[in-house]
Structures are given as C-alpha cells and as structure tokens.
C-alpha positions, 0 to 999 in steps of 0.5 A: 546765855540768854542772848545771841552774840549779836544781841550781846554785842549790840547791848554792849557797844554803845556802853563801851563807846560812852565809857571810852568817851567819859574816860578820855575826858576824865584822863585828859581833862581832869587828870592831865589838865589838858583838853582831849583831842577834837575838843575844838573844831577848826574855824570854830563852827557853831551849831544853833548858836553853840560853839564846839568847845569842850573847854567851855562846857567842862569848866562851866558851873554845870559840869559837876553835880554836888562836886562830882564831875558829870563825866565821872557820873557818866562813867559810873552809869556806863559801868553799871550798864555793862555790869547789868548786861554781863550779870543778866547774860549769865544768870538764871532765867528769873534773875535775868528777867529782873535784871533785864527790867532793871537794865531797861529802867537804868537806861531810861534814867540815863535817857531822862537826863540827856535832854537837860544836858543838851539844853544846858550846852545849847541854851545856857553854856552856848558850847558843845563838848564833842565827848559829851555829845558822843556820850549823849548819842550813846545813851540815846542809841543804847535806850533805842536798842533796849526798847527794841529788845523789850518790844520786838518779837524778833529779840531772843532775849524777849522770847527767852525771858518773857515767852 
C-alpha cells in the first residue's frame, strides 16, 4: 500500500460524495422523473441573481453533452477517479507513480470544466442546482487534496513515489 489510511480516506471521500450526488440526480431525475430532495429552497432565494432550482438547470439545453447527461458524465468521472485510486494503492511503485500522475491529470481535467459549468448556471441559465454544486465542490476540493499530495513533503504518497 502506497498510502496511509488517512490519505486513502482523503483521496476517496470527495469522489464518493460527488458520485453519490450524481447518482442521486440520475436516479431521481432521469429514472424516476422527479426532482431530488433539496432541489429548491424555501422562499426561492437567489445567489448573485441565480435561483436555487435544479429543475431549471437539469432541464436546460446545457444539461447534456452530445446527448449524454452531465450527471452521467460526472458519475463516470468520479468512478474513474475511484478506480485510479484503488489501482494506484495496490500496484507496484512504478505503476503507482504513473497512475498518480494520471490521477493528477484526470483531476485537473475535472477542475478545468467546473468554472464553465458554474458560469452556465449563474450567467446563462440563472439557476443553481444543489447537487451540481455539491459535485463542483467535490471536484475542487478533490483537486486541492491531490495538489497538496503532489507538492507536500508531508505526504506519504509523495515520499514513497517520488523520493
């Protein structure tokens, strides 16, 4: 194992939170055809001109990419994230090092997309989806964690893989 239990927990928790959020939307909205809980807040508050209303976001023309729902793509992103972590932890040192670099790049890809999605919610659709926000936060925190592990001398992963 190339990581401590704490680092493993930290590496996986945001992916699990993001995956749970995306699967909730897929199940409730796409399969059952109803809004997940907490999709609208009482009093219909706005944040910087955007309503908290998942229905608007999830049914907008921006909710898919080439016919695939963004929550399905998010679920795939989080699943790949988790698979990379699991494989990296149990692989030999050389493979773990390559997977760690791939994990960093994969998480960077996720981070690169988030600002665009936030822009769409606030400035184009004028609505915020609670579950999308959870996924966005999970991706941002996830990237911060992996960045810390790449650059921190306190990281066991960094010491084990990069000397």
